[in-house]
N, C-alpha and C positions, 0 to 999 in steps of 0.2 A: 340511545335514545340522545341525540345531539342538543347541547343546552348554549347558546351564545347571549350574555347577558346583554340586553339593549341599551343600557345605560352606557356600557363601557365601550360598545360598537359606537354609540353615538359620539362619545367623547373622541375616541380615535379620529372619526370622521371629520368633526368640526376642526380638530387641530390639524389635519391634514389640509382642509379647505382655507383654514387660517394662513398656512404656510404658503399655500398656492398665491393667494392674495397679497401676502406681504413682499412677494418678490417683484410684484408689477409696480412700476412708476405711478405716482399718484394722479397723473393725467393720461396715463395710457389707456387707448380703449380696451375693450374686453378681449382676453387672449383667450384661444382655443387649446390652450396647453393645459395638459391635466397631470395629477400625480395620482399615486396610488398607495394603499396600505395593503401588507401581506399578513393574514390571518392563520393560525394554526389553529384546525378544526378536530378536535377529538372526537372518537365515536362515529366519524362519518365512514361508513361502509358499503355505500351503495347509491346507484342514481337517484333512489327516491330521497335518501339522506340529503345528499346535493341540491335537489329541488326544496326541500323544505329550507334549507338554508338560504338559498336563493329567494324564496318567498319572503322569509323573515327579512333580509335585507331591503328587499324592494319596499317595505314599509316604513324604512327610515326616509325622513325629509330629504329631498332633492337628489335620491337614488338615480344612477345614470345605468352603470354596468358593473357587473362583478363575473369573473372568470373562476370556476370551481375546478380545482385539479385533484382527482378522486386518488389517484395514486399517490400524490406527495401529501395529502391531507391539509390542503391549504386552500384558501378563497383569497383572490386578488380583488381587492375592492377599488376601482378607478373614479377619482373624485375630480370635479371642476367646480371651485368655490363651494358649493353645498354638494355634498358627495354622492355617489351611486351605487349601484347595484345591477345585477342581472345573472345570467346562466341557469340551467336546468337540469334535472335529472329524475329516476324512478330506483323501485327496490323489490327485492325478492320477498318471500313469505311462503305459508303453507297454500298448497292448493286447493284440499279438501276441506280446510277450516277458515273462517271469518274472523273469529273472536281473537285469534292470535296474529292479525296482520300488523305490520309496523305503520304507525301514522304519526305525523309532526304538529307542531302547534300551528292551528288555523288551516290546516291541509282538509281538504274534503275529498274522498276518495268514492268513486261510484264503481261498483262490480257486479257485472252481469255474467251469470252461472248457467250451464245447461247440463241437466243429468239423467242419463238414463240406468233406472233400477230394472234388471231382469231377475226375474225368480220363476224357475222351473222344475225345481227339486222336490216334486211333490208324490210321494210314495203311496199317497191314498187312492182308492177307487175313484176320487173326483179328477186326477191327474191336474190340478190346478196348474194354470201359467198366468202370472202376472206381470205387467209392465207398467211402469211408474216413469213419466216423463215430468221433469220438474225443471224450471226457470225462476230459479230466485235472484231477486233483485235485491241489491246490498250498498247501504249508503253508509259511511264511515266518517265522521270528523272528530278533529283532535282540537279539543277546547282549550288545551295548554299543553305545555310539554310532558304533564303526566297523565291527564284525565282524557279518555276516547269514550264516545257514544256512538252505537251502531243501532241499524235496524234493519230487518230482512222481511221482505213480502214474498212468497213465491206464488208462481201459477203453475200448478198441476193438472197433468191428465193422466186417470188411471183407467186400465184395461184389464179385466179378469176373465179368463175363457175356463169352462170346467164341464166334465163330462157328466150327463144326465142320462136316464133310461131313454131319453126320447131324442138323444144325439148332444153335440157340442154347443155348448150356450156361452155367448159374450155378453158381457155388460161392461158399460163404461161412464166415465163422468169425468169433468174438467171444470176448472174455475180457480179463483185465489184460494190457496191455503191459510193456515194460522200464520200470524205475523210473530217475529221475534223483536226484542229490544234488549240491549245490554248496555253495561258500562263498565270501563276497565281503568284500573289507577294504577300507576307504577309506582312501587314503594321502594324499589332499588333501582340505580344506574349507575353503571361504571362505563366511563369512557375512555377510551385511549386512541392514539393514533391508528386509523384504520380498523376499529375493533370496538365492539360495543356489547355491554351484558345487562341485562335487565330483568326484573321480577315483578309481575302485575298480577293480584287477584282481580276477579271478575264477577260480576252478578248480572243474571239476566231474567226475562220473564217471557213465556209464550203467551200470547194473546188470541182470545177465540175468534179469529175473523173469518176463519172458512166455513163454509156452510156444513151444515150438521144434520141434514135432513132429506138428502139426495136420494133419489130412487127412479125406478123406469116402470114400464107395464107390469113387472113381476112383483112391485112392491119396494119398501124401503131397503136402501142398501145396508149391509152388516156395519156395525159401528167403526170396525178397523178399515174399511172403505170408502169412509164419507172423508171430504176434503178437510173438514176440520174436526177438532174433538170436542169442543164447547168449554172445554176446561182452561184455567189460570195455572200454568206450569212454571214454578219459579228454578232458577239454576244458579248454581255457585261453583266456583272453581280458581285456578291460579295457572300462571303462563310463564315460562321461562324461556328466555330468548338469549343466545349466544350467536354473535355476527361479526365476521370479519373480511376483507375486501374478498377471498378467495369461497368461502363457504358460511353457510347460516344453520343453526339448530333451534328448531323450536319445540318445545315440549310443553303439554297441557294436561291436567286432569279436571274433570268437573263431575257433579254430580246433579241430576236433574229430579225433581219431585213430580209426578204426575199426580193430579186431583181428578175427583168423580164429578162427572157430568152425564145427563142423560142416561143414567143408571149403568153407565160405563167407567173403568177407571184402568187405564193403560199402566203397565208396569214401570217402575221408576227405571232410570238409566244410569249406570256409573260408565265411565269411558276414561280412557288414557292414550293421547295422541303424541307422535313424535314424527318431526318433519326435517329432513336434511336436505338441503340445496348446495349443489358444488358447482363453481363456474367452470363450464369447458370451453367456451370462448367469450373474449380473449384469454388463451390458455397460460400465457406468461405473465411477466409484469405487465402492470398497466401503464400506458403512455399519459401524455397530459390530456387534459380535458374529461369529459365524461363519455367512456364510450357504451355501445350497446352490449348487453350480456346475453348468453345461452347458458342457462342454468340446466343441469342434468338434477332430479329430486327424487327421493325415495322416501315415503311415507308408511305408518303404521298406525294401526288404532285397535285396541282391545276394549271390546263392548259388552257388558253385561245389562241385560232388561230382564226386569221381574216380571212375573205372569200378569197378564191382563185380568181384570175381574169385572164380571157382568151378573146383574141380579144377585148379588150377594155371594157368589160363587168365583173361583179361581178358574182359569181356562187353562186346562192342562196341556192344551197345545198351542203354547205362546210361551215367550220368554227363553233365556239362555244365553250363551256366550258364544261370540264371534270374535275373529282375529283376521283383519284386512292387513294385506300389502299391495302398497300402491306406488307403482312406478310413474313418474311422467317427466315432462319437459317445460321450461320457462323461457320465453323470449323477453326480456327487459329493454325497453329502450328509454328515452327521456323522462316520458311522463306516463307511460303506458305498458301495461304486460299483457300478453298473450299466454295461455297455459293450457296444458291438457294431461290427463291422468286416466290410468285404468285400475279400479280397485278391485282386488281379488279375496276372496275369503278362502283363506289357507286353512283356517280350522271354525266348524261350526257345530257346537255341541248344543241343540236347541231342545226344547222340552216337547215330549209328544210327537204329533205330527206337523210341528210348525213347519211353515215354506221356509225354505232356505234361499238365499239369494245366489244367482249363478255370477253376476258382476255388476259394478257400477262403473260406467264412462263417464267422464266430465271434461267438459271444454269451458274456459272461462276467459273473460275480458274484464282488464282493470285500468281505469284512468284516474290520475290525480290532477287536482285542481288547486 
């Protein structure tokens, strides 16, 4: 997390402006001559960091132009009487997680994701096939250098097909699902040239915004097939991030408590996630300015779900342990990121005849403002 004391910067800039003004004769007309100040910035390890610095400097009075050099960890601030600022940039981060995304003071991040979850490994006579398409819209805002708030609202399409005595039966539903809100606070940040390390606890809450009584001509859908659960489900956890100019590592651990609604209670969820992003292009030492990046990404997630509970009894065919491995790619420009990943379950130890996932495919677009 990059921190630049605004009082110090303002003082430096005003001093530089005064120096320029003092060099001019008293009766001379205004000159286009400018001066600059070079600022060493610790913890700047990605284009998003550079953009956050640019945005911070733009807020200073009289800001004109700034050139950020990511490879040399510096910002050149150009001034004329009252000084200036400019330049831009963007940043890596996990593909499958939103709570671990880096965000700077005053920065707004818009992220649109597209997920396809396919599940066909049903060994029961029903031979169930489940396809879920999800498009979560994510908004993240950095209130200050330490505090971040976020909101997620997913649009969902669910389709299930089962074998019945009268043939194959397909049922489907679509609409907005349950929203999620979270807050994250950085309690430890260590910044060095081209490197940053930070630790942040987080707290969140799933909100019952999705429809809970969807159905068709055959009747009401089973509760797990509904768009929303009707429950308020709190979440807590912590995130660790280590980032350099070459790579980034994000590790998180969370626990979500599921509460009862409509006579149904989904099992609690505990999970541990890790994401490692490595810069592939440009491969060597960074040149001047802020380049575009191509990152190779490998992620892993270990997820335990408790058994669902309905009508006072546990569902023996629910819950269990799943371990995912997720390769992916990220293209990072000055203020935007395009990324994709393919999540594969390498271990699924589910209870009873619980339906197993085949894969989760994900595409994502991220824009910083």
